[in-house]
C-alpha positions in Angstrom: 32.8 51.3 97.4 33.2 54.7 96.9 32.1 54.5 101.4 34.2 51.6 102.3 36.8 53.1 100.2 37.0 57.3 102.1 36.8 55.6 105.3 39.9 53.6 104.6 42.4 55.8 103.5 40.2 59.1 105.5 39.6 57.4 109.1 39.3 60.5 111.1 36.9 62.0 108.6 32.9 61.0 109.3 31.3 59.5 106.3 27.2 59.9 105.4 25.0 58.4 103.1 21.9 59.9 102.3 19.8 61.1 99.9 19.0 65.0 98.2 16.1 65.9 95.5 15.7 61.6 95.6 19.9 61.6 94.5 21.9 58.9 96.8 25.1 60.3 98.1 27.5 59.8 100.2 29.2 63.2 102.5 33.5 63.0 103.2 32.5 65.8 106.6 35.6 67.1 108.5 35.0 69.2 112.2 31.2 69.9 111.0 31.7 70.7 107.0 31.6 68.7 104.0 34.8 68.2 102.2 33.3 66.7 99.2 29.5 65.1 98.5 29.6 62.3 95.6 26.7 61.8 94.2 25.6 58.8 92.7 25.1 59.4 88.6 21.6 57.5 87.2 18.2 58.6 86.0 16.6 60.9 87.4 19.8 63.4 88.6 20.8 66.4 86.5 24.2 67.0 88.5 27.3 67.2 86.7 30.4 64.4 87.7 32.2 67.5 89.2 30.7 71.3 89.8 32.4 73.8 92.5 30.2 75.5 95.5 31.6 78.9 96.0 30.5 80.2 100.1 28.0 83.4 99.9 26.7 86.0 102.7 22.9 85.4 101.3 22.3 82.3 98.2 18.3 84.6 97.5 20.6 87.4 96.5 23.4 85.4 94.1 20.9 83.8 92.7 19.0 86.9 91.9 22.4 87.9 90.3 22.9 84.4 88.8 19.3 85.2 87.0 20.5 88.8 86.0 23.5 87.1 84.2 21.4 85.3 81.9 22.3 81.7 84.1 19.3 79.4 85.7 18.4 77.6 88.8 19.2 73.5 88.2 17.9 72.6 91.9 15.7 75.4 93.8 17.1 76.4 96.8 17.0 73.7 99.3 19.3 73.5 102.7 21.9 71.3 103.2 21.0 68.3 104.8 24.9 68.1 106.4 24.9 71.6 107.3 22.2 73.4 107.2 22.8 75.6 105.5 21.6 77.4 102.3 22.1 76.1 98.9 21.3 76.2 95.0 22.8 74.6 91.8 23.1 76.7 89.1 23.8 77.2 85.4 26.0 79.8 83.9 24.9 80.7 79.8 27.3 77.9 78.9 25.3 75.3 81.1 27.5 74.8 83.6 27.4 74.0 86.8 28.1 75.5 90.0 26.7 75.6 93.3 26.1 78.7 95.6 26.1 77.8 99.6 25.8 79.6 102.5 29.3 79.5 105.0 28.0 76.8 108.3 27.0 79.1 111.0 26.7 82.0 109.3 
């Protein structure tokens, strides 16, 4: 249902289905970059309903900074199936989730 709604409202964007870390998702792409990813809720999905993404030059370096500040890693470093760039989903000391990701072409 979500995919049909997105296609109706965003006819010029590319809508992709995928599976990442065992989680089904829909990605809305524009000009080769994701605008939004919608992850299916359910058993085995540890992701919050909404979390911000921060673009960084080096995922590895920023992952170490997160850990140094007392945060942790929820989904380990991997490559985005949409853009083939490195990313990791982290949690801060209050368990807030966020993604750090390298920009495409970096």
